[in-house]
A tleap script that builds the chain and sets N, CA, C and O, in Angstrom:
source leaprc.protein.ff14SB
mol = sequence {
  NMET ALA LYS ASN ASN LEU THR SER VAL ASP
  VAL LYS PRO ILE LEU ALA VAL MET GLY LYS
  ASP MET PHE ALA PRO GLU GLN VAL GLU ALA
  HIE GLN GLU LYS VAL LYS SER ARG ASN LYS
  ILE VAL GLU ASP ASN LYS LYS LYS ARG ALA
  LYS LYS GLN PRO GLU ASP PRO VAL PRO VAL
  VAL ASP ASN LEU GLU SER ALA GLN ALA ARG
  ASP GLU ASP GLY ASN GLU TYR THR GLN TRP
  PHE LEU LEU ARG CYS PRO GLN PHE LYS HIE
  LEU ASN LEU CYS MET ASN LYS LEU GLU ASP
  ASP ILE LEU THR ASP VAL GLY ASP VAL LEU
  GLY ARG THR THR ASP ASP PHE GLY PHE THR
  LEU THR GLY ASN PRO MET LYS ALA ASP SER
  VAL LYS GLU CLEU
}
set mol.1.N position { -108.773 41.889 -63.828 }
set mol.1.CA position { -109.518 42.770 -62.968 }
set mol.1.C position { -111.006 42.449 -63.021 }
set mol.1.O position { -111.846 43.257 -62.624 }
set mol.2.N position { -111.311 41.277 -63.512 }
set mol.2.CA position { -112.700 40.845 -63.601 }
set mol.2.C position { -113.235 40.448 -62.234 }
set mol.2.O position { -112.482 40.048 -61.346 }
set mol.3.N position { -114.531 40.564 -62.083 }
set mol.3.CA position { -115.251 40.103 -60.895 }
set mol.3.C position { -114.743 40.752 -59.610 }
set mol.3.O position { -114.593 40.072 -58.595 }
set mol.4.N position { -114.480 42.040 -59.637 }
set mol.4.CA position { -114.002 42.757 -58.450 }
set mol.4.C position { -114.961 43.850 -58.000 }
set mol.4.O position { -114.610 44.675 -57.157 }
set mol.5.N position { -116.166 43.863 -58.554 }
set mol.5.CA position { -117.164 44.878 -58.216 }
set mol.5.C position { -116.639 46.298 -58.436 }
set mol.5.O position { -116.991 47.219 -57.699 }
set mol.6.N position { -115.793 46.466 -59.457 }
set mol.6.CA position { -115.234 47.780 -59.754 }
set mol.6.C position { -116.291 48.673 -60.399 }
set mol.6.O position { -117.114 48.221 -61.194 }
set mol.7.N position { -116.244 49.941 -60.036 }
set mol.7.CA position { -117.123 50.932 -60.640 }
set mol.7.C position { -116.291 51.819 -61.569 }
set mol.7.O position { -115.066 51.703 -61.611 }
set mol.8.N position { -116.952 52.689 -62.299 }
set mol.8.CA position { -116.255 53.617 -63.178 }
set mol.8.C position { -115.281 54.490 -62.385 }
set mol.8.O position { -114.191 54.799 -62.867 }
set mol.9.N position { -115.666 54.883 -61.186 }
set mol.9.CA position { -114.790 55.703 -60.332 }
set mol.9.C position { -113.510 54.939 -60.003 }
set mol.9.O position { -112.437 55.537 -59.924 }
set mol.10.N position { -113.611 53.634 -59.813 }
set mol.10.CA position { -112.436 52.812 -59.504 }
set mol.10.C position { -111.515 52.660 -60.713 }
set mol.10.O position { -110.294 52.641 -60.564 }
set mol.11.N position { -112.088 52.554 -61.892 }
set mol.11.CA position { -111.333 52.212 -63.096 }
set mol.11.C position { -110.713 53.434 -63.789 }
set mol.11.O position { -109.655 53.318 -64.407 }
set mol.12.N position { -111.356 54.596 -63.692 }
set mol.12.CA position { -110.871 55.788 -64.394 }
set mol.12.C position { -109.408 56.124 -64.108 }
set mol.12.O position { -108.684 56.448 -65.049 }
set mol.13.N position { -108.931 56.065 -62.855 }
set mol.13.CA position { -107.509 56.373 -62.620 }
set mol.13.C position { -106.562 55.384 -63.307 }
set mol.13.O position { -105.458 55.754 -63.708 }
set mol.14.N position { -106.991 54.141 -63.440 }
set mol.14.CA position { -106.164 53.141 -64.114 }
set mol.14.C position { -106.089 53.467 -65.606 }
set mol.14.O position { -105.016 53.417 -66.207 }
set mol.15.N position { -107.223 53.795 -66.187 }
set mol.15.CA position { -107.258 54.113 -67.610 }
set mol.15.C position { -106.461 55.374 -67.933 }
set mol.15.O position { -105.904 55.500 -69.024 }
set mol.16.N position { -106.410 56.297 -66.989 }
set mol.16.CA position { -105.710 57.568 -67.218 }
set mol.16.C position { -104.208 57.390 -67.395 }
set mol.16.O position { -103.557 58.251 -67.988 }
set mol.17.N position { -103.644 56.298 -66.898 }
set mol.17.CA position { -102.191 56.113 -66.990 }
set mol.17.C position { -101.791 55.099 -68.060 }
set mol.17.O position { -100.655 54.626 -68.070 }
set mol.18.N position { -102.705 54.766 -68.948 }
set mol.18.CA position { -102.393 53.799 -69.990 }
set mol.18.C position { -102.291 54.484 -71.345 }
set mol.18.O position { -102.993 55.456 -71.622 }
set mol.19.N position { -101.412 53.963 -72.176 }
set mol.19.CA position { -101.302 54.437 -73.548 }
set mol.19.C position { -100.303 55.559 -73.724 }
set mol.19.O position { -99.431 55.772 -72.881 }
set mol.20.N position { -100.439 56.279 -74.835 }
set mol.20.CA position { -99.516 57.352 -75.186 }
set mol.20.C position { -99.973 58.672 -74.566 }
set mol.20.O position { -101.164 58.980 -74.519 }
set mol.21.N position { -98.998 59.437 -74.095 }
set mol.21.CA position { -99.240 60.802 -73.653 }
set mol.21.C position { -98.303 61.712 -74.416 }
set mol.21.O position { -97.158 61.353 -74.691 }
set mol.22.N position { -98.791 62.885 -74.755 }
set mol.22.CA position { -97.938 63.854 -75.435 }
set mol.22.C position { -96.744 64.167 -74.534 }
set mol.22.O position { -96.878 64.239 -73.312 }
set mol.23.N position { -95.580 64.350 -75.151 }
set mol.23.CA position { -94.355 64.628 -74.402 }
set mol.23.C position { -93.713 65.872 -75.009 }
set mol.23.O position { -93.551 65.965 -76.225 }
set mol.24.N position { -93.354 66.810 -74.166 }
set mol.24.CA position { -92.794 68.083 -74.629 }
set mol.24.C position { -91.436 67.873 -75.297 }
set mol.24.O position { -90.556 67.238 -74.716 }
set mol.25.N position { -91.256 68.397 -76.507 }
set mol.25.CA position { -89.989 68.216 -77.232 }
set mol.25.C position { -88.773 68.721 -76.460 }
set mol.25.O position { -87.683 68.163 -76.582 }
set mol.26.N position { -88.956 69.771 -75.670 }
set mol.26.CA position { -87.817 70.313 -74.920 }
set mol.26.C position { -87.379 69.413 -73.762 }
set mol.26.O position { -86.328 69.645 -73.165 }
set mol.27.N position { -88.168 68.397 -73.442 }
set mol.27.CA position { -87.809 67.466 -72.377 }
set mol.27.C position { -87.236 66.151 -72.897 }
set mol.27.O position { -86.841 65.291 -72.110 }
set mol.28.N position { -87.190 65.991 -74.221 }
set mol.28.CA position { -86.757 64.730 -74.824 }
set mol.28.C position { -85.314 64.405 -74.461 }
set mol.28.O position { -85.014 63.280 -74.064 }
set mol.29.N position { -84.427 65.372 -74.592 }
set mol.29.CA position { -83.010 65.121 -74.322 }
set mol.29.C position { -82.779 64.676 -72.882 }
set mol.29.O position { -82.022 63.735 -72.643 }
set mol.30.N position { -83.416 65.335 -71.925 }
set mol.30.CA position { -83.274 64.959 -70.515 }
set mol.30.C position { -83.818 63.550 -70.279 }
set mol.30.O position { -83.238 62.779 -69.515 }
set mol.31.N position { -84.932 63.217 -70.934 }
set mol.31.CA position { -85.505 61.878 -70.761 }
set mol.31.C position { -84.583 60.813 -71.357 }
set mol.31.O position { -84.407 59.742 -70.777 }
set mol.32.N position { -84.001 61.111 -72.508 }
set mol.32.CA position { -83.079 60.159 -73.123 }
set mol.32.C position { -81.846 59.937 -72.258 }
set mol.32.O position { -81.283 58.842 -72.257 }
set mol.33.N position { -81.421 60.949 -71.530 }
set mol.33.CA position { -80.309 60.790 -70.586 }
set mol.33.C position { -80.697 59.839 -69.453 }
set mol.33.O position { -79.881 59.030 -69.011 }
set mol.34.N position { -81.935 59.937 -68.986 }
set mol.34.CA position { -82.424 59.017 -67.956 }
set mol.34.C position { -82.402 57.578 -68.466 }
set mol.34.O position { -82.035 56.655 -67.740 }
set mol.35.N position { -82.802 57.402 -69.728 }
set mol.35.CA position { -82.808 56.063 -70.328 }
set mol.35.C position { -81.382 55.535 -70.419 }
set mol.35.O position { -81.138 54.369 -70.108 }
set mol.36.N position { -80.436 56.373 -70.840 }
set mol.36.CA position { -79.034 55.953 -70.923 }
set mol.36.C position { -78.503 55.572 -69.547 }
set mol.36.O position { -77.791 54.577 -69.402 }
set mol.37.N position { -78.850 56.365 -68.541 }
set mol.37.CA position { -78.416 56.077 -67.173 }
set mol.37.C position { -78.992 54.744 -66.696 }
set mol.37.O position { -78.292 53.940 -66.080 }
set mol.38.N position { -80.261 54.520 -66.985 }
set mol.38.CA position { -80.904 53.256 -66.620 }
set mol.38.C position { -80.222 52.092 -67.316 }
set mol.38.O position { -79.951 51.069 -66.687 }
set mol.39.N position { -79.938 52.233 -68.619 }
set mol.39.CA position { -79.291 51.160 -69.374 }
set mol.39.C position { -77.898 50.852 -68.840 }
set mol.39.O position { -77.468 49.699 -68.846 }
set mol.40.N position { -77.201 51.873 -68.381 }
set mol.40.CA position { -75.868 51.662 -67.796 }
set mol.40.C position { -75.972 50.841 -66.512 }
set mol.40.O position { -75.154 49.954 -66.267 }
set mol.41.N position { -76.977 51.141 -65.702 }
set mol.41.CA position { -77.188 50.368 -64.466 }
set mol.41.C position { -77.481 48.914 -64.808 }
set mol.41.O position { -76.979 48.007 -64.145 }
set mol.42.N position { -78.286 48.686 -65.835 }
set mol.42.CA position { -78.613 47.319 -66.256 }
set mol.42.C position { -77.344 46.580 -66.667 }
set mol.42.O position { -77.130 45.436 -66.264 }
set mol.43.N position { -76.508 47.228 -67.464 }
set mol.43.CA position { -75.252 46.606 -67.906 }
set mol.43.C position { -74.316 46.346 -66.727 }
set mol.43.O position { -73.703 45.281 -66.645 }
set mol.44.N position { -74.202 47.305 -65.822 }
set mol.44.CA position { -73.360 47.125 -64.631 }
set mol.44.C position { -73.877 45.977 -63.767 }
set mol.44.O position { -73.094 45.213 -63.202 }
set mol.45.N position { -75.199 45.863 -63.671 }
set mol.45.CA position { -75.782 44.772 -62.881 }
set mol.45.C position { -75.473 43.404 -63.482 }
set mol.45.O position { -75.319 42.428 -62.749 }
set mol.46.N position { -75.383 43.323 -64.808 }
set mol.46.CA position { -75.021 42.054 -65.447 }
set mol.46.C position { -73.629 41.627 -64.999 }
set mol.46.O position { -73.391 40.457 -64.702 }
set mol.47.N position { -72.715 42.589 -64.954 }
set mol.47.CA position { -71.352 42.290 -64.504 }
set mol.47.C position { -71.348 41.902 -63.030 }
set mol.47.O position { -70.659 40.960 -62.641 }
set mol.48.N position { -72.104 42.613 -62.216 }
set mol.48.CA position { -72.181 42.306 -60.789 }
set mol.48.C position { -72.787 40.921 -60.560 }
set mol.48.O position { -72.346 40.172 -59.688 }
set mol.49.N position { -73.797 40.601 -61.355 }
set mol.49.CA position { -74.442 39.292 -61.227 }
set mol.49.C position { -73.443 38.179 -61.523 }
set mol.49.O position { -73.424 37.157 -60.837 }
set mol.50.N position { -72.613 38.378 -62.547 }
set mol.50.CA position { -71.605 37.382 -62.914 }
set mol.50.C position { -70.591 37.195 -61.789 }
set mol.50.O position { -70.068 36.098 -61.593 }
set mol.51.N position { -70.317 38.268 -61.051 }
set mol.51.CA position { -69.363 38.216 -59.935 }
set mol.51.C position { -70.044 37.913 -58.606 }
set mol.51.O position { -69.406 37.901 -57.553 }
set mol.52.N position { -71.358 37.668 -58.674 }
set mol.52.CA position { -72.165 37.373 -57.489 }
set mol.52.C position { -72.123 38.505 -56.472 }
set mol.52.O position { -72.087 38.269 -55.264 }
set mol.53.N position { -72.129 39.730 -56.972 }
set mol.53.CA position { -72.171 40.929 -56.137 }
set mol.53.C position { -73.604 41.457 -56.086 }
set mol.53.O position { -74.405 41.176 -56.977 }
set mol.54.N position { -73.922 42.220 -55.042 }
set mol.54.CA position { -75.275 42.792 -54.975 }
set mol.54.C position { -75.511 43.774 -56.136 }
set mol.54.O position { -74.632 44.550 -56.511 }
set mol.55.N position { -76.705 43.711 -56.675 }
set mol.55.CA position { -77.045 44.566 -57.814 }
set mol.55.C position { -77.693 45.864 -57.341 }
set mol.55.O position { -78.307 45.918 -56.275 }
set mol.56.N position { -77.545 46.903 -58.150 }
set mol.56.CA position { -78.174 48.192 -57.866 }
set mol.56.C position { -79.618 48.173 -58.346 }
set mol.56.O position { -79.938 47.491 -59.320 }
set mol.57.N position { -80.497 48.918 -57.670 }
set mol.57.CA position { -81.880 48.985 -58.144 }
set mol.57.C position { -81.948 49.691 -59.508 }
set mol.57.O position { -81.246 50.674 -59.747 }
set mol.58.N position { -82.790 49.181 -60.375 }
set mol.58.CA position { -82.949 49.743 -61.716 }
set mol.58.C position { -84.183 50.648 -61.712 }
set mol.58.O position { -85.288 50.188 -61.424 }
set mol.59.N position { -84.000 51.928 -62.029 }
set mol.59.CA position { -85.166 52.823 -62.052 }
set mol.59.C position { -86.097 52.495 -63.212 }
set mol.59.O position { -85.659 52.028 -64.264 }
set mol.60.N position { -87.365 52.741 -63.010 }
set mol.60.CA position { -88.360 52.540 -64.059 }
set mol.60.C position { -88.425 53.824 -64.881 }
set mol.60.O position { -88.673 54.902 -64.342 }
set mol.61.N position { -88.203 53.703 -66.175 }
set mol.61.CA position { -88.253 54.849 -67.081 }
set mol.61.C position { -89.171 54.486 -68.241 }
set mol.61.O position { -88.939 53.503 -68.945 }
set mol.62.N position { -90.211 55.284 -68.432 }
set mol.62.CA position { -91.133 55.031 -69.534 }
set mol.62.C position { -90.444 55.281 -70.867 }
set mol.62.O position { -89.539 56.111 -70.964 }
set mol.63.N position { -90.876 54.561 -71.886 }
set mol.63.CA position { -90.299 54.685 -73.223 }
set mol.63.C position { -90.897 55.877 -73.966 }
set mol.63.O position { -92.040 56.274 -73.740 }
set mol.64.N position { -90.084 56.429 -74.855 }
set mol.64.CA position { -90.558 57.493 -75.735 }
set mol.64.C position { -90.729 56.945 -77.140 }
set mol.64.O position { -90.009 56.040 -77.562 }
set mol.65.N position { -91.680 57.500 -77.850 }
set mol.65.CA position { -91.904 57.147 -79.243 }
set mol.65.C position { -92.086 58.454 -80.007 }
set mol.65.O position { -92.666 59.412 -79.495 }
set mol.66.N position { -91.590 58.479 -81.219 }
set mol.66.CA position { -91.757 59.686 -82.020 }
set mol.66.C position { -92.543 59.375 -83.283 }
set mol.66.O position { -92.576 58.238 -83.755 }
set mol.67.N position { -93.172 60.406 -83.813 }
set mol.67.CA position { -93.908 60.295 -85.066 }
set mol.67.C position { -93.800 61.626 -85.793 }
set mol.67.O position { -93.725 62.684 -85.169 }
set mol.68.N position { -93.794 61.562 -87.096 }
set mol.68.CA position { -93.752 62.782 -87.894 }
set mol.68.C position { -95.169 63.346 -88.006 }
set mol.68.O position { -96.132 62.606 -88.209 }
set mol.69.N position { -95.275 64.656 -87.873 }
set mol.69.CA position { -96.567 65.332 -87.970 }
set mol.69.C position { -96.392 66.610 -88.790 }
set mol.69.O position { -95.274 67.031 -89.086 }
set mol.70.N position { -97.509 67.205 -89.142 }
set mol.70.CA position { -97.470 68.466 -89.899 }
set mol.70.C position { -98.302 69.519 -89.175 }
set mol.70.O position { -99.371 69.221 -88.642 }
set mol.71.N position { -97.801 70.751 -89.161 }
set mol.71.CA position { -98.565 71.838 -88.561 }
set mol.71.C position { -99.566 72.399 -89.574 }
set mol.71.O position { -99.697 71.879 -90.682 }
set mol.72.N position { -100.268 73.463 -89.185 }
set mol.72.CA position { -101.300 74.041 -90.049 }
set mol.72.C position { -100.745 74.528 -91.384 }
set mol.72.O position { -101.459 74.540 -92.387 }
set mol.73.N position { -99.457 74.935 -91.401 }
set mol.73.CA position { -98.831 75.445 -92.622 }
set mol.73.C position { -98.218 74.338 -93.483 }
set mol.73.O position { -97.650 74.612 -94.540 }
set mol.74.N position { -98.334 73.089 -93.029 }
set mol.74.CA position { -97.792 71.971 -93.788 }
set mol.74.C position { -96.342 71.650 -93.472 }
set mol.74.O position { -95.745 70.785 -94.114 }
set mol.75.N position { -95.766 72.337 -92.488 }
set mol.75.CA position { -94.374 72.072 -92.087 }
set mol.75.C position { -94.307 70.802 -91.250 }
set mol.75.O position { -95.110 70.600 -90.340 }
set mol.76.N position { -93.350 69.959 -91.566 }
set mol.76.CA position { -93.193 68.698 -90.855 }
set mol.76.C position { -92.384 68.901 -89.575 }
set mol.76.O position { -91.419 69.665 -89.555 }
set mol.77.N position { -92.790 68.208 -88.506 }
set mol.77.CA position { -92.056 68.247 -87.239 }
set mol.77.C position { -92.196 66.905 -86.542 }
set mol.77.O position { -93.048 66.090 -86.897 }
set mol.78.N position { -91.349 66.687 -85.549 }
set mol.78.CA position { -91.390 65.438 -84.788 }
set mol.78.C position { -92.258 65.631 -83.559 }
set mol.78.O position { -92.068 66.576 -82.793 }
set mol.79.N position { -93.205 64.734 -83.380 }
set mol.79.CA position { -94.085 64.751 -82.222 }
set mol.79.C position { -93.660 63.600 -81.312 }
set mol.79.O position { -93.454 62.481 -81.782 }
set mol.80.N position { -93.530 63.865 -80.031 }
set mol.80.CA position { -93.057 62.867 -79.076 }
set mol.80.C position { -94.184 62.405 -78.166 }
set mol.80.O position { -95.034 63.193 -77.751 }
set mol.81.N position { -94.173 61.092 -77.859 }
set mol.81.CA position { -95.165 60.482 -76.980 }
set mol.81.C position { -94.456 59.660 -75.918 }
set mol.81.O position { -93.444 59.014 -76.189 }
set mol.82.N position { -94.990 59.689 -74.725 }
set mol.82.CA position { -94.519 58.839 -73.644 }
set mol.82.C position { -95.408 57.604 -73.644 }
set mol.82.O position { -96.632 57.724 -73.590 }
set mol.83.N position { -94.813 56.425 -73.703 }
set mol.83.CA position { -95.576 55.174 -73.707 }
set mol.83.C position { -95.712 54.666 -72.281 }
set mol.83.O position { -94.738 54.216 -71.678 }
set mol.84.N position { -96.903 54.740 -71.755 }
set mol.84.CA position { -97.153 54.293 -70.383 }
set mol.84.C position { -97.722 52.877 -70.409 }
set mol.84.O position { -98.621 52.567 -71.191 }
set mol.85.N position { -97.191 52.043 -69.555 }
set mol.85.CA position { -97.662 50.664 -69.410 }
set mol.85.C position { -97.698 49.910 -70.736 }
set mol.85.O position { -98.713 49.293 -71.059 }
set mol.86.N position { -96.607 49.944 -71.516 }
set mol.86.CA position { -96.646 49.282 -72.826 }
set mol.86.C position { -96.744 47.771 -72.739 }
set mol.86.O position { -97.071 47.121 -73.732 }
set mol.87.N position { -96.468 47.193 -71.572 }
set mol.87.CA position { -96.525 45.743 -71.428 }
set mol.87.C position { -97.960 45.224 -71.429 }
set mol.87.O position { -98.183 44.041 -71.687 }
set mol.88.N position { -98.932 46.082 -71.147 }
set mol.88.CA position { -100.323 45.650 -71.138 }
set mol.88.C position { -100.878 45.637 -72.551 }
set mol.88.O position { -100.770 46.620 -73.284 }
set mol.89.N position { -101.471 44.514 -72.923 }
set mol.89.CA position { -102.071 44.371 -74.248 }
set mol.89.C position { -103.570 44.114 -74.148 }
set mol.89.O position { -104.287 44.192 -75.145 }
set mol.90.N position { -104.039 43.807 -72.941 }
set mol.90.CA position { -105.457 43.490 -72.764 }
set mol.90.C position { -105.852 43.807 -71.330 }
set mol.90.O position { -105.108 43.519 -70.393 }
set mol.91.N position { -107.011 44.394 -71.168 }
set mol.91.CA position { -107.524 44.692 -69.832 }
set mol.91.C position { -108.902 44.054 -69.711 }
set mol.91.O position { -109.850 44.461 -70.382 }
set mol.92.N position { -108.999 43.054 -68.848 }
set mol.92.CA position { -110.242 42.325 -68.642 }
set mol.92.C position { -111.001 42.974 -67.494 }
set mol.92.O position { -110.620 42.848 -66.331 }
set mol.93.N position { -112.077 43.668 -67.836 }
set mol.93.CA position { -112.911 44.343 -66.840 }
set mol.93.C position { -114.313 43.734 -66.783 }
set mol.93.O position { -115.259 44.393 -66.350 }
set mol.94.N position { -114.445 42.492 -67.214 }
set mol.94.CA position { -115.779 41.889 -67.264 }
set mol.94.C position { -116.324 41.615 -65.869 }
set mol.94.O position { -115.585 41.455 -64.898 }
set mol.95.N position { -117.650 41.569 -65.817 }
set mol.95.CA position { -118.407 41.222 -64.619 }
set mol.95.C position { -118.088 42.132 -63.433 }
set mol.95.O position { -117.887 41.665 -62.312 }
set mol.96.N position { -118.045 43.421 -63.697 }
set mol.96.CA position { -117.894 44.433 -62.660 }
set mol.96.C position { -119.172 45.265 -62.632 }
set mol.96.O position { -120.229 44.795 -63.051 }
set mol.97.N position { -119.079 46.491 -62.142 }
set mol.97.CA position { -120.236 47.378 -62.075 }
set mol.97.C position { -120.020 48.617 -62.937 }
set mol.97.O position { -120.422 49.721 -62.568 }
set mol.98.N position { -119.378 48.422 -64.094 }
set mol.98.CA position { -119.095 49.538 -64.974 }
set mol.98.C position { -120.332 49.907 -65.772 }
set mol.98.O position { -121.030 49.039 -66.297 }
set mol.99.N position { -120.597 51.218 -65.859 }
set mol.99.CA position { -121.753 51.703 -66.594 }
set mol.99.C position { -121.295 52.449 -67.836 }
set mol.99.O position { -120.096 52.577 -68.081 }
set mol.100.N position { -122.238 52.936 -68.613 }
set mol.100.CA position { -121.940 53.595 -69.883 }
set mol.100.C position { -120.980 54.781 -69.744 }
set mol.100.O position { -120.275 55.114 -70.696 }
set mol.101.N position { -120.945 55.419 -68.575 }
set mol.101.CA position { -120.091 56.602 -68.417 }
set mol.101.C position { -118.596 56.298 -68.562 }
set mol.101.O position { -117.811 57.219 -68.786 }
set mol.102.N position { -118.189 55.048 -68.444 }
set mol.102.CA position { -116.774 54.684 -68.581 }
set mol.102.C position { -116.364 54.549 -70.048 }
set mol.102.O position { -115.171 54.544 -70.354 }
set mol.103.N position { -117.315 54.441 -70.940 }
set mol.103.CA position { -117.010 54.166 -72.339 }
set mol.103.C position { -116.214 55.288 -73.015 }
set mol.103.O position { -115.423 55.012 -73.918 }
set mol.104.N position { -116.401 56.521 -72.607 }
set mol.104.CA position { -115.604 57.629 -73.151 }
set mol.104.C position { -114.133 57.426 -72.798 }
set mol.104.O position { -113.255 57.617 -73.638 }
set mol.105.N position { -113.872 57.039 -71.555 }
set mol.105.CA position { -112.493 56.798 -71.118 }
set mol.105.C position { -111.897 55.585 -71.828 }
set mol.105.O position { -110.724 55.597 -72.203 }
set mol.106.N position { -112.693 54.553 -72.011 }
set mol.106.CA position { -112.227 53.362 -72.734 }
set mol.106.C position { -111.873 53.741 -74.172 }
set mol.106.O position { -110.843 53.314 -74.695 }
set mol.107.N position { -112.720 54.536 -74.802 }
set mol.107.CA position { -112.441 54.996 -76.157 }
set mol.107.C position { -111.166 55.823 -76.233 }
set mol.107.O position { -110.396 55.697 -77.185 }
set mol.108.N position { -110.943 56.672 -75.230 }
set mol.108.CA position { -109.710 57.468 -75.180 }
set mol.108.C position { -108.483 56.569 -75.089 }
set mol.108.O position { -107.485 56.805 -75.770 }
set mol.109.N position { -108.554 55.544 -74.253 }
set mol.109.CA position { -107.431 54.611 -74.124 }
set mol.109.C position { -107.189 53.887 -75.445 }
set mol.109.O position { -106.043 53.732 -75.866 }
set mol.110.N position { -108.247 53.449 -76.091 }
set mol.110.CA position { -108.087 52.759 -77.374 }
set mol.110.C position { -107.440 53.674 -78.411 }
set mol.110.O position { -106.705 53.205 -79.280 }
set mol.111.N position { -107.704 54.959 -78.324 }
set mol.111.CA position { -107.086 55.910 -79.236 }
set mol.111.C position { -105.624 56.198 -78.912 }
set mol.111.O position { -104.879 56.665 -79.773 }
set mol.112.N position { -105.210 55.921 -77.673 }
set mol.112.CA position { -103.832 56.192 -77.237 }
set mol.112.C position { -102.945 54.953 -77.209 }
set mol.112.O position { -101.744 55.060 -76.964 }
set mol.113.N position { -103.521 53.782 -77.457 }
set mol.113.CA position { -102.747 52.550 -77.383 }
set mol.113.C position { -102.531 51.974 -78.776 }
set mol.113.O position { -103.097 52.449 -79.760 }
set mol.114.N position { -101.708 50.951 -78.834 }
set mol.114.CA position { -101.424 50.306 -80.110 }
set mol.114.C position { -102.643 49.493 -80.570 }
set mol.114.O position { -103.549 49.215 -79.784 }
set mol.115.N position { -102.646 49.127 -81.831 }
set mol.115.CA position { -103.784 48.405 -82.404 }
set mol.115.C position { -104.012 47.031 -81.778 }
set mol.115.O position { -105.105 46.475 -81.884 }
set mol.116.N position { -102.984 46.479 -81.124 }
set mol.116.CA position { -103.145 45.147 -80.534 }
set mol.116.C position { -103.635 45.200 -79.089 }
set mol.116.O position { -103.660 44.169 -78.417 }
set mol.117.N position { -104.025 46.374 -78.597 }
set mol.117.CA position { -104.555 46.507 -77.245 }
set mol.117.C position { -106.062 46.312 -77.275 }
set mol.117.O position { -106.728 46.763 -78.207 }
set mol.118.N position { -106.610 45.641 -76.256 }
set mol.118.CA position { -108.047 45.421 -76.224 }
set mol.118.C position { -108.610 45.355 -74.815 }
set mol.118.O position { -107.872 45.255 -73.835 }
set mol.119.N position { -109.923 45.414 -74.735 }
set mol.119.CA position { -110.667 45.335 -73.476 }
set mol.119.C position { -111.662 44.198 -73.556 }
set mol.119.O position { -112.125 43.841 -74.640 }
set mol.120.N position { -111.992 43.626 -72.399 }
set mol.120.CA position { -113.144 42.744 -72.265 }
set mol.120.C position { -114.083 43.432 -71.281 }
set mol.120.O position { -113.711 43.702 -70.139 }
set mol.121.N position { -115.299 43.711 -71.732 }
set mol.121.CA position { -116.252 44.477 -70.922 }
set mol.121.C position { -117.556 43.733 -70.666 }
set mol.121.O position { -118.484 44.314 -70.105 }
set mol.122.N position { -117.655 42.474 -71.057 }
set mol.122.CA position { -118.910 41.731 -70.914 }
set mol.122.C position { -119.302 41.593 -69.446 }
set mol.122.O position { -118.453 41.591 -68.555 }
set mol.123.N position { -120.596 41.478 -69.220 }
set mol.123.CA position { -121.100 41.248 -67.870 }
set mol.123.C position { -121.195 42.513 -67.031 }
set mol.123.O position { -121.392 42.427 -65.819 }
set mol.124.N position { -121.060 43.682 -67.642 }
set mol.124.CA position { -121.227 44.951 -66.942 }
set mol.124.C position { -122.591 45.533 -67.316 }
set mol.124.O position { -123.114 45.239 -68.390 }
set mol.125.N position { -123.169 46.356 -66.438 }
set mol.125.CA position { -124.490 46.936 -66.764 }
set mol.125.C position { -124.371 48.088 -67.762 }
set mol.125.O position { -124.647 49.242 -67.435 }
set mol.126.N position { -123.956 47.750 -68.984 }
set mol.126.CA position { -123.823 48.739 -70.062 }
set mol.126.C position { -124.792 48.371 -71.173 }
set mol.126.O position { -125.200 47.219 -71.316 }
set mol.127.N position { -125.145 49.376 -71.948 }
set mol.127.CA position { -126.002 49.114 -73.109 }
set mol.127.C position { -125.126 48.518 -74.204 }
set mol.127.O position { -124.060 49.052 -74.512 }
set mol.128.N position { -125.565 47.438 -74.778 }
set mol.128.CA position { -124.797 46.770 -75.836 }
set mol.128.C position { -124.520 47.705 -77.014 }
set mol.128.O position { -123.443 47.657 -77.608 }
set mol.129.N position { -125.487 48.548 -77.348 }
set mol.129.CA position { -125.319 49.481 -78.458 }
set mol.129.C position { -124.194 50.476 -78.162 }
set mol.129.O position { -123.449 50.849 -79.068 }
set mol.130.N position { -124.065 50.903 -76.923 }
set mol.130.CA position { -123.005 51.850 -76.551 }
set mol.130.C position { -121.627 51.224 -76.714 }
set mol.130.O position { -120.691 51.875 -77.180 }
set mol.131.N position { -121.511 49.970 -76.332 }
set mol.131.CA position { -120.231 49.269 -76.446 }
set mol.131.C position { -119.885 49.065 -77.912 }
set mol.131.O position { -118.721 49.199 -78.290 }
set mol.132.N position { -120.871 48.744 -78.749 }
set mol.132.CA position { -120.628 48.520 -80.172 }
set mol.132.C position { -120.114 49.778 -80.863 }
set mol.132.O position { -119.375 49.684 -81.843 }
set mol.133.N position { -120.492 50.949 -80.369 }
set mol.133.CA position { -120.037 52.202 -80.972 }
set mol.133.C position { -118.530 52.404 -80.843 }
set mol.133.O position { -117.930 53.132 -81.633 }
set mol.134.N position { -117.928 51.771 -79.865 }
set mol.134.CA position { -116.470 51.885 -79.702 }
set mol.134.C position { -115.784 51.278 -80.900 }
set mol.134.O position { -114.555 51.268 -80.968 }
savepdb mol mol.pdb
quit
């Protein structure tokens, strides 16, 4: 996404859909059913492909991840996250028109993504000190 004259207004919606989002525990079972249904379609398509039959469309279903957490009283519980766009490991936003106001959103994404996710922000009109704080 480098060299596209993107502004913070252009990039914010993209950043909003990346990384982990909290997922309601009461919706986990229904989501897992969607994943099972999707996996069944994938398996059926393998058989159809072998028979040279038309394949069914495979729905896109985001992955869930769980982590153990503790409440204020020290009780352990499972916290669920929806992993959005897990295939992205790097976002190159260099040489655009991004200003310091985007850095809060970039920091939020870095906090919601895995440790191997990164950004390239060089060539934007940002203060170097602001970028270093991330």
